[in-house]
C-alpha positions as CSV (number, residue, x, y, z in Angstrom):
1,M,22.9,16.7,-18.4
2,D,19.4,18.2,-17.6
3,F,16.4,17.0,-15.7
4,K,14.5,16.1,-18.9
5,E,17.3,13.7,-19.8
6,L,17.0,12.0,-16.4
7,T,13.3,11.8,-16.7
8,Y,13.6,10.1,-20.1
9,V,16.1,7.5,-18.9
10,L,13.8,6.6,-15.9
11,A,10.8,6.3,-18.3
12,L,12.8,3.8,-20.4
13,A,13.8,1.8,-17.3
14,R,10.3,1.8,-16.0
15,N,8.6,0.7,-19.2
16,E,11.4,-1.6,-20.5
17,S,10.4,-0.5,-24.0
18,I,11.2,2.5,-26.2
19,T,7.7,2.4,-27.7
20,K,5.9,2.5,-24.3
21,A,8.3,5.1,-22.8
22,A,7.7,7.3,-25.8
23,Q,4.0,7.1,-25.3
24,E,4.3,8.0,-21.7
25,L,6.6,10.9,-22.5
26,Y,4.4,12.1,-25.5
27,L,7.4,11.7,-27.8
28,T,7.7,9.9,-31.1
29,Q,9.6,6.6,-31.0
30,P,12.3,7.8,-33.4
31,A,12.9,10.9,-31.3
32,L,13.4,8.9,-28.1
33,T,15.6,6.5,-30.0
34,R,17.8,9.3,-31.2
35,F,17.9,10.8,-27.6
36,L,19.2,7.4,-26.2
37,Q,21.8,7.1,-29.0
38,R,23.1,10.6,-28.3
39,L,23.2,10.0,-24.6
40,E,25.0,6.7,-24.8
41,S,27.5,8.2,-27.2
42,S,28.2,11.0,-24.8
43,V,28.5,8.6,-21.9
44,G,30.8,6.4,-23.9
45,Q,29.0,3.1,-23.3
46,P,25.5,1.6,-23.6
47,L,23.0,2.2,-20.8
48,F,20.5,-0.4,-22.1
49,C,20.7,-3.8,-23.9
50,R,17.9,-5.8,-25.5
51,L,16.7,-9.1,-24.0
52,G,14.0,-10.3,-26.4
53,N,11.4,-7.6,-26.5
54,R,12.7,-6.0,-23.2
55,L,15.0,-3.1,-22.7
56,V,17.2,-3.9,-19.8
57,P,19.7,-1.6,-18.1
58,T,23.4,-2.5,-18.3
59,Y,25.6,-2.1,-15.2
60,A,26.4,1.5,-16.3
61,G,22.6,2.0,-16.9
62,E,21.8,0.8,-13.4
63,K,24.2,3.3,-11.9
64,Y,22.8,6.1,-14.1
65,I,19.2,5.2,-13.1
66,E,20.1,5.1,-9.4
67,R,21.7,8.5,-9.4
68,A,19.0,10.0,-11.6
69,Q,16.4,8.9,-9.1
70,E,18.4,10.6,-6.3
71,I,18.8,13.8,-8.3
72,L,15.1,14.1,-9.3
73,F,14.1,13.3,-5.7
74,L,16.3,16.2,-4.4
75,K,14.9,18.5,-7.0
76,K,11.3,17.6,-6.0
77,Q,12.2,18.3,-2.4
78,L,13.6,21.7,-3.3
79,D,10.6,22.6,-5.5
80,E,8.2,21.6,-2.7
81,E,10.0,23.7,-0.1
82,M,9.9,26.7,-2.4
83,Q,6.2,26.2,-3.2
84,D,5.4,26.0,0.4
85,I,7.2,29.3,1.1
86,V,6.2,31.3,-2.0
87,Q,3.0,29.8,-3.5
88,N,0.8,29.3,-0.6
89,H,0.2,25.5,-0.6
90,R,0.4,24.9,-4.3
91,G,1.9,21.6,-5.5
92,Q,1.4,17.9,-6.2
93,L,1.0,15.1,-3.7
94,R,1.4,11.4,-4.7
95,I,-0.3,9.0,-2.4
96,G,-0.1,5.2,-2.3
97,L,-2.5,2.8,-0.5
98,S,-4.1,-0.6,-0.9
99,I,-7.2,-1.0,-3.1
100,F,-9.2,-2.0,0.0
101,R,-8.2,1.0,2.0
102,S,-8.7,3.4,-0.9
103,F,-12.4,2.2,-1.1
104,S,-13.0,3.0,2.6
105,L,-10.8,6.1,3.1
106,L,-10.8,8.2,-0.1
107,P,-14.5,9.1,-0.3
108,K,-14.2,10.8,3.1
109,V,-10.6,12.1,2.9
110,L,-10.3,13.5,-0.6
111,P,-13.2,16.0,-0.5
112,A,-12.0,17.4,2.8
113,F,-8.4,17.6,1.5
114,T,-9.5,19.4,-1.7
115,Q,-11.5,21.9,0.3
116,R,-8.5,22.6,2.6
117,Y,-5.9,22.6,-0.2
118,P,-7.6,23.5,-3.5
119,H,-4.4,24.2,-5.3
120,V,-2.7,20.8,-4.6
121,K,-3.0,18.2,-7.3
122,L,-3.5,14.6,-5.9
123,I,-2.2,11.5,-7.6
124,I,-3.4,8.2,-6.1
125,E,-1.8,4.8,-6.7
126,E,-3.2,1.6,-5.4
127,K,-0.7,-1.2,-4.8
128,D,0.2,-3.9,-2.4
129,P,2.4,-2.8,0.6
130,P,5.7,-4.2,-0.7
131,K,5.2,-2.3,-4.0
132,L,4.3,0.8,-2.1
133,E,7.5,0.6,-0.1
134,E,9.6,0.3,-3.3
135,S,7.7,3.2,-4.9
136,L,8.6,5.4,-1.9
137,I,12.2,4.4,-2.1
138,R,12.3,5.3,-5.8
139,G,10.7,8.6,-5.2
140,E,7.6,7.7,-7.2
141,L,5.4,8.4,-4.1
142,D,5.5,11.0,-1.4
143,L,3.3,9.2,1.1
144,A,2.0,5.7,1.5
145,F,-0.4,4.1,4.0
146,F,-0.2,0.4,5.0
147,S,0.0,-2.0,7.9
148,L,3.3,-2.6,9.6
149,P,5.9,-4.0,9.7
150,V,7.9,-2.0,7.2
151,R,10.7,-3.9,5.4
152,R,12.9,-1.0,4.2
153,R,15.1,0.9,6.7
154,E,15.1,4.0,4.5
155,L,11.5,4.6,5.5
156,V,10.0,6.5,8.4
157,T,6.6,5.4,9.7
158,E,4.0,7.2,11.8
159,I,1.3,5.0,13.4
160,I,-2.1,6.1,12.5
161,R,-4.3,3.5,14.2
162,I,-3.8,0.3,16.3
163,E,-6.2,-2.3,14.9
164,E,-7.3,-5.7,16.0
165,L,-7.4,-8.7,13.6
166,M,-10.7,-10.4,14.0
167,L,-11.7,-14.0,13.2
168,L,-15.1,-14.2,11.4
169,L,-17.3,-17.3,11.7
170,P,-20.4,-18.0,9.8
171,P,-23.6,-17.0,11.8
172,Q,-24.6,-20.6,12.5
173,D,-21.2,-22.1,13.3
174,P,-21.5,-24.2,16.6
175,L,-18.0,-23.0,17.7
176,I,-19.6,-19.7,18.5
177,N,-20.8,-21.1,21.8
178,Q,-17.2,-22.0,22.8
179,A,-16.0,-18.4,22.8
180,E,-15.3,-16.8,26.2
181,P,-14.8,-13.2,27.4
182,R,-11.3,-12.2,28.3
183,P,-9.8,-9.1,29.9
184,G,-8.5,-6.7,27.3
185,C,-10.3,-8.4,24.4
186,R,-12.9,-6.3,22.6
187,Y,-14.6,-9.4,21.3
188,P,-15.2,-12.9,22.7
189,W,-12.0,-14.8,22.6
190,L,-11.9,-18.1,20.7
191,D,-9.1,-20.7,20.7
192,L,-7.9,-20.9,17.1
193,S,-6.8,-24.5,17.4
194,L,-10.5,-25.4,17.6
195,L,-10.8,-24.5,13.9
196,K,-8.3,-27.0,12.6
197,D,-11.1,-28.8,10.6
198,R,-12.8,-25.6,9.3
199,L,-12.5,-24.2,5.8
200,F,-10.8,-20.8,5.5
201,I,-11.1,-17.9,3.0
202,L,-7.8,-16.1,3.1
203,Q,-6.2,-13.1,1.3
204,K,-3.4,-13.4,-1.2
205,K,0.0,-14.1,0.1
206,D,1.4,-10.6,-0.7
207,Q,-1.3,-8.9,1.4
208,R,-0.6,-7.8,4.9
209,T,-3.7,-9.4,6.4
210,R,-2.6,-12.8,4.9
211,Q,0.9,-12.4,6.3
212,I,-0.4,-11.7,9.8
213,T,-2.8,-14.7,9.6
214,D,0.0,-16.9,8.3
215,Q,2.1,-16.0,11.4
216,L,-0.9,-16.6,13.6
217,F,-1.4,-20.1,12.2
218,H,2.4,-20.7,12.6
219,D,2.2,-19.8,16.2
220,Y,-0.6,-22.4,16.7
221,N,1.3,-25.0,14.6
222,M,-1.7,-25.1,12.3
223,T,-2.0,-25.6,8.6
224,P,-5.3,-24.0,7.6
225,N,-7.6,-25.8,5.1
226,V,-7.9,-23.0,2.6
227,I,-10.9,-23.2,0.3
228,L,-10.3,-19.9,-1.4
229,E,-7.7,-17.2,-1.7
230,I,-9.1,-13.8,-2.7
231,Q,-7.8,-10.2,-2.6
232,N,-11.0,-8.5,-1.8
233,I,-11.8,-8.6,1.9
234,D,-15.4,-7.4,1.3
235,V,-16.0,-10.5,-0.7
236,S,-14.4,-12.8,2.0
237,M,-16.7,-11.2,4.6
238,A,-19.7,-11.7,2.4
239,L,-18.8,-15.4,1.8
240,T,-18.4,-15.9,5.5
241,A,-21.9,-14.5,6.1
242,A,-23.1,-16.9,3.5
243,G,-21.5,-19.8,5.4
244,Y,-18.9,-20.6,2.8
245,G,-15.9,-20.5,5.2
246,C,-14.2,-18.7,8.0
247,S,-12.2,-15.5,7.3
248,F,-10.3,-12.6,8.9
249,T,-10.6,-8.8,8.9
250,R,-9.6,-5.8,10.9
251,D,-11.9,-4.4,13.6
252,I,-12.3,-1.2,11.6
253,H,-14.7,-3.1,9.3
254,A,-16.9,-4.4,12.2
255,V,-19.6,-1.9,11.5
256,E,-19.7,-2.9,7.8
257,L,-20.6,-6.5,8.8
258,Q,-24.0,-5.4,9.9
259,A,-24.9,-5.0,6.2
260,Y,-25.1,-8.9,6.1
261,Q,-28.2,-10.5,7.7
262,P,-27.5,-12.6,9.5
263,A,-24.0,-11.1,10.1
264,P,-20.8,-13.1,10.6
265,R,-19.7,-13.3,14.2
266,C,-16.5,-11.6,15.4
267,F,-13.9,-13.0,17.7
268,S,-10.5,-12.1,19.2
269,V,-7.8,-14.7,18.4
270,G,-4.2,-15.2,19.3
271,R,-2.5,-16.1,22.6
272,E,-4.3,-12.9,23.9
273,R,-5.4,-10.9,20.9
274,T,-3.8,-10.0,17.6
275,L,-3.0,-6.3,17.0
276,T,-1.8,-4.6,13.9
277,H,-0.5,-1.1,13.3
278,Y,-1.7,1.0,10.4
279,A,0.8,3.7,9.5
280,A,1.8,6.5,7.2
281,A,5.2,6.0,5.6
282,Y,7.7,8.3,3.8
283,R,11.4,8.4,3.0
284,K,13.9,9.3,5.7
285,G,15.1,12.9,5.4
286,V,12.2,13.8,3.1
287,Y,10.7,17.3,3.4
288,L,7.0,16.9,3.9
289,P,5.0,20.0,2.8
290,D,2.2,21.3,5.1
291,Y,-0.4,19.8,2.8
292,A,1.2,16.3,3.1
293,R,1.0,16.6,6.9
294,G,-2.6,17.7,6.4
295,F,-3.4,14.6,4.4
296,I,-1.9,12.4,7.2
297,D,-4.1,14.3,9.8
298,L,-7.2,13.7,7.7
299,V,-6.6,10.0,7.4
300,R,-5.9,9.8,11.2
301,G,-9.1,11.7,11.9
302,Q,-11.2,9.5,9.6
303,L,-9.9,6.3,11.2
304,S,-10.4,7.7,14.7
305,E,-14.1,8.2,13.9
306,K,-14.4,4.4,13.6
307,E,-13.1,3.7,17.1
């Protein structure tokens, strides 16, 4: 057994296809087929079976894949420790975050990171938080950034910023006049139950903002009248500015609302107000190179500038 063998098996499991795995590995399909046949012969049982056009791991294959991930993860940890000691911050850092956050964070963070660590290669993946968690567990990512809570106990989180969930109303909505100041609230507070007849633009159900707003509606025993579900929060803010419906966003995007004239109005909601925690996450027991810590610090610094 060698590391290349483990890498090939994980590529087959990830792609569920010999053809696609061969393309990823820059091998010919016959060469990868022969490799799998030799491996299964040496193991003494099949590691994959075919279901239609899909290549699916057998029980033995699942165990092989699980251990292969662990072995390659440990090898990567060792390589990074040695690189940190010997090669003066040379390495590779795989970062995961949502599409929306990548748009607001990366243009500021990446140039600063590259200037500080010119010999570190960055790989960026944009996924929803549940998929980011799974990629961390499988060792496919080194760091990920998303809003808590975290579902997997194998992960460690460091809070980067405490954010407030804001309700956005169209500029001319008469409910604006029913908001009131409250101690501890950054924005005028509005009773969410007053919006039972309003139309809402909400994010997709697998997005953290949607999960938080769903809990908020549950707390108020409300079923929102959803006119549109959309992934892009920028679009939902623009639609609210145009009077299409009410929406939600984080306070970190309050400044961006001024691009719309007239701008949507912002309100605190919840029994008091609704706070969320944006965090960096990584696997327990993982060795974080100095440049990974540096990336976390740059993200924290960028977000603190928006306080």
